[in-house]
C-alpha positions in Angstrom: -4.8 -25.1 7.4 -1.8 -23.1 8.6 -2.2 -20.6 11.1 -3.0 -17.8 8.8 -5.9 -19.7 6.6 -9.0 -17.9 7.0 -12.8 -18.1 5.6 -14.2 -14.8 5.0 -17.9 -14.5 3.7 -17.5 -18.1 2.4 -14.5 -17.3 0.6 -10.8 -19.1 1.3 -7.8 -16.7 2.1 -4.5 -17.8 2.7 -4.0 -15.3 5.2 -6.2 -12.2 6.2 -4.1 -9.7 4.5 -5.3 -7.8 1.8 -4.0 -4.6 0.0 -6.7 -2.1 0.0 -8.3 -0.7 -3.1 -6.4 2.4 -4.5 -3.2 1.6 -2.9 -2.6 -1.2 -4.7 -3.9 -0.8 -8.6 -4.2 -4.2 -9.9 -1.1 -5.5 -8.7 1.2 -5.3 -11.9 3.5 -3.2 -10.5 4.0 -5.3 -7.4 4.2 -8.6 -8.9 7.7 -7.7 -9.8 8.5 -7.1 -6.4 7.2 -10.6 -5.0 4.6 -13.0 -5.9 1.0 -11.9 -5.5 0.6 -15.4 -4.5 2.0 -14.7 -0.8 -1.2 -12.2 -0.2 -4.6 -13.3 1.2 -6.7 -11.5 -1.9 -6.3 -7.8 -3.4 -9.1 -5.1 -3.1 -8.6 -3.9 -6.8 -8.9 -0.2 -7.8 -12.1 1.3 -7.2 -14.3 0.6 -10.5 -17.3 2.1 -12.0 -19.5 1.9 -15.3 -17.7 4.1 -17.7 -14.0 5.1 -17.6 -13.6 8.2 -14.9 -10.4 10.5 -15.3 -10.5 11.7 -11.6 -10.2 15.2 -9.9 -7.7 17.8 -10.9 -4.5 17.9 -8.9 -3.5 18.7 -6.6 -4.7 15.3 -5.3 -2.6 14.4 -2.3 -1.5 16.0 0.3 0.8 14.8 3.4 -0.2 15.0 6.6 1.2 14.1 10.4 0.8 10.5 10.2 -0.6 10.1 7.0 -2.1 11.6 4.1 -5.0 13.1 2.6 -6.2 11.9 -0.8 -8.8 13.2 -3.2 -8.2 11.0 -6.5 -11.6 10.9 -7.4 -11.9 7.3 -8.5 -9.7 7.6 -11.4 -10.3 4.2 -13.1 -10.9 2.6 -17.0 -14.5 1.4 -16.2 -15.9 -1.4 -15.5 -15.3 -3.3 -19.2 -11.9 -2.9 -19.6 -11.6 -4.3 -15.7 -13.4 -7.5 -16.9 -11.6 -7.9 -20.4 -8.3 -6.6 -19.7 -7.3 -7.0 -15.9 -9.4 -9.6 -14.4 -7.8 -12.5 -16.8 -4.2 -11.6 -15.5 -5.6 -11.1 -12.2 -6.7 -14.9 -11.9 -3.6 -16.3 -12.8 -2.1 -14.5 -9.6 -3.0 -17.7 -7.0 -5.0 -14.8 -4.9 -8.4 -13.9 -4.0 -9.6 -11.2 -6.5 -12.1 -8.7 -4.6 -13.9 -6.0 -7.3 -14.1 -2.7 -5.4 -17.2 -0.7 -7.2 -18.5 2.5 -7.0 -21.3 4.7 -8.7 -23.2 8.1 -8.7 -26.3 6.5 -8.5 -28.3 3.5 -7.5 -28.3 2.5 -11.1 -24.8 2.7 -11.8 -24.3 0.4 -8.6 -26.9 -2.1 -9.7 -25.3 -2.2 -13.8 -21.9 -2.6 -12.3 -22.6 -5.6 -9.8 -24.3 -7.0 -12.5 -21.8 -7.1 -15.1 -19.4 -8.8 -12.4 -21.8 -11.5 -11.9 -21.0 -13.4 -14.8 -16.9 -13.5 -13.8 -14.8 -15.2 -12.0 -14.1 -12.2 -9.2 -14.4 -14.1 -5.8 -16.1 -11.0 -3.8 -17.5 -7.5 -4.4 -16.9 -5.0 -2.0 -19.0 -1.9 -2.4 -17.7 1.8 -1.4 -20.7 3.6 -0.4 -19.0 6.6 0.3 -19.6 8.1 -3.0 -21.6 11.0 -3.7 -24.9 10.6 -4.4 -25.5 12.8 -7.5 -29.5 12.3 -7.2 -30.0 13.5 -3.3 -27.5 16.6 -3.4 -24.1 15.0 -3.3 -24.6 13.6 0.4 -22.5 10.1 0.5 -24.6 6.9 0.3 -23.0 5.9 3.3 -24.0 8.3 5.8 -27.4 7.0 6.3 -28.8 3.8 7.2 -31.5 4.5 4.1 -28.8 5.4 1.5 -26.9 2.2 2.9 -29.6 0.1 2.7 -30.7 1.4 -0.9 -27.1 0.3 -2.6 -27.0 -2.9 -0.7 -30.6 -4.2 -1.6 -30.0 -3.3 -5.1 -26.5 -4.8 -5.4 -27.8 -7.8 -3.9 -30.6 -8.3 -6.3 -28.3 -8.8 -9.2 -25.3 -11.2 -7.9 -24.9 -14.3 -6.2 -21.2 -12.9 -5.4 -20.4 -12.2 -1.9 -20.9 -8.8 -1.1 -19.4 -6.6 1.2 -20.3 -3.2 1.9 -17.3 -0.7 2.6 -18.8 1.7 5.7 -18.0 5.4 5.7 -16.3 6.7 9.6 -18.0 10.6 8.5 -21.3 9.2 10.5 -22.9 9.5 13.6 -23.2 5.7 14.6 -21.3 3.5 11.8 -23.1 0.4 14.1 -26.5 1.5 12.8 -25.4 1.6 9.1 -24.0 -1.9 9.8 -27.0 -3.1 10.9 -28.8 -1.5 8.0 -26.7 -3.2 5.4 -26.9 -6.5 7.0 -30.3 -6.5 6.7 -30.7 -6.1 3.3 -28.2 -9.1 2.4 -25.0 -7.8 2.6 -22.6 -10.8 3.4 -19.6 -8.9 5.0 -18.8 -5.2 5.8 -15.0 -3.6 5.4 -14.5 -0.5 7.6 -13.2 2.1 7.9 -12.8 3.9 4.6 -11.0 7.8 4.7 -11.9 10.2 7.5 -12.9 13.9 5.7 -10.2 16.4 6.2 -8.4 19.5 5.1 -5.2 21.2 4.4 -4.3 24.7 3.5 -1.3 26.4 2.3 -1.0 29.5 4.6 1.1 31.4 2.0 -1.3 31.2 -0.8 -4.2 30.6 1.8 -5.6 28.1 -0.7 -6.5 24.4 0.3 -3.9 22.3 -0.9 -6.1 20.0 -2.7 -7.7 21.1 -6.1 -10.6 19.4 -4.6 -10.7 21.4 -1.2 -11.0 18.3 0.8 -10.0 14.8 0.6 -9.9 11.4 2.7 -7.7 10.9 5.4 -5.6 7.8 5.9 -2.8 6.6 7.5 -1.2 5.7 11.3 -3.6 8.8 12.6 -6.6 7.2 11.7 -5.8 3.6 13.6 -7.3 4.3 16.8 -10.5 5.7 15.4 -10.8 2.2 13.0 -10.5 0.2 16.0 -13.0 1.9 17.8 -15.6 1.4 14.9 -14.5 -2.3 13.9 -15.3 -3.1 17.6 -18.6 -1.3 18.0 -19.3 -2.7 14.4 -18.4 -6.3 14.9 -20.4 -6.6 18.3 -23.4 -5.1 16.6 -23.6 -7.5 13.4 -23.8 -10.9 12.7 -21.6 -10.9 9.6 -17.8 -10.9 9.5 -15.9 -7.7 9.6 -13.0 -6.7 7.2 -11.2 -4.2 9.2 -8.8 -1.5 7.9 -7.7 2.3 8.2 -3.9 3.0 9.3 -2.7 -0.9 9.7 1.0 -0.2 9.0 2.3 -3.4 11.1 1.7 -7.2 12.1 0.8 -5.6 15.6 -1.7 -3.3 14.3 -2.9 -6.3 12.0 -3.5 -8.3 15.2 -5.0 -5.6 17.1 -7.6 -4.8 14.6 -8.5 -8.2 14.7 -9.0 -8.6 18.5 -11.3 -5.8 18.2 -13.4 -7.9 15.8 -12.1 -8.1 12.5 -11.5 -11.3 10.6 -10.1 -10.1 7.5 -7.4 -7.1 7.3 -7.0 -4.5 4.5 -3.5 -2.6 4.3 -3.6 0.6 2.6 -1.7 3.9 3.0 1.3 1.9 4.3 2.3 0.6 1.3 2.8 4.1 -0.3 5.6 4.4 2.4 6.8 0.6 2.0 5.6 -1.4 -1.2 6.6 -4.8 0.7 4.2 -3.6 3.7 1.9 -6.6 3.1 4.2 -9.1 3.1 6.0 -8.1 6.2 2.9 -7.8 8.1 2.1 -11.3 7.1 5.5 -12.6 7.8 5.0 -10.8 11.3 1.9 -12.3 11.9 3.3 -15.5 11.4 5.6 -15.2 13.8 2.9 -13.8 16.4 1.2 -17.3 16.1 4.3 -19.4 16.3 5.4 -17.4 19.2 2.2 -17.2 21.2 1.2 -21.0 20.1 -1.9 -19.7 18.1 -2.6 -22.6 15.2 -5.7 -20.8 13.8 -5.6 -16.9 13.5 -9.4 -17.2 14.0 -9.1 -17.6 17.6 -8.1 -14.1 18.3 -11.0 -12.5 16.3 -13.1 -10.5 18.8 -10.6 -11.7 21.6 -10.6 -8.2 23.0 -11.6 -8.3 27.2 -13.2 -5.3 27.8 -13.1 -3.5 31.3 
């Protein structure tokens, strides 16, 4: 193994760096810039049972040290992904993580079941979606809701299941323990923090949806804190994300307890960010005599 190779939830990764869902599409545009085989894996655009056009624009708003998005899970649907995108992705020599979402439990179940017969390597389940049958509250904001989605997905697939947790909760460690209890193989966190911007001239929200998800460097300290809390609460592996923009950030969130790292908003500013981070981590390992990146996972020394 080279210093960055890792096994996460039973899946082998060349390195721990994965472009986050919603920031990399299916990788086709980025494959014109560098071979996708350089990446540890790809978490593809969030996929739903049927095609979604997403929210009305404006859907993106800049913020200090980040951005708000309210894209609304625009995607061509699970059948298109399986038939058109997945065959191409499987030729790129990297791990393919299918990110899924649903408006109710049955949608999650159906999408996961369709993926079970494919050669995706892992399923990442976005539980920050509004539960249309429970007044619009996100599945992931209660232990009961998060557990219910996990149980439904686990029942229909043999694939490794990674639950993507929302930070918009009172205790993210309790949510993590709830999904672990229902059979999750891993957790990923954090998804975006809920935020809002207002145009002071028109007095209207900048986003048509009024609110959106905050990502970027501004949320990084929150991500590190939550990864640390969750890693100390569960026995399943943690994938860390949220404002990771450099190799130093990736190392820091791994010290907090992550053994896989997703890079999202940084890609908007620098399409080469994932490759730059991988190269920086290789240098870090060489400079510090690290032969196995797992040595640093959870190695923070709290006071």
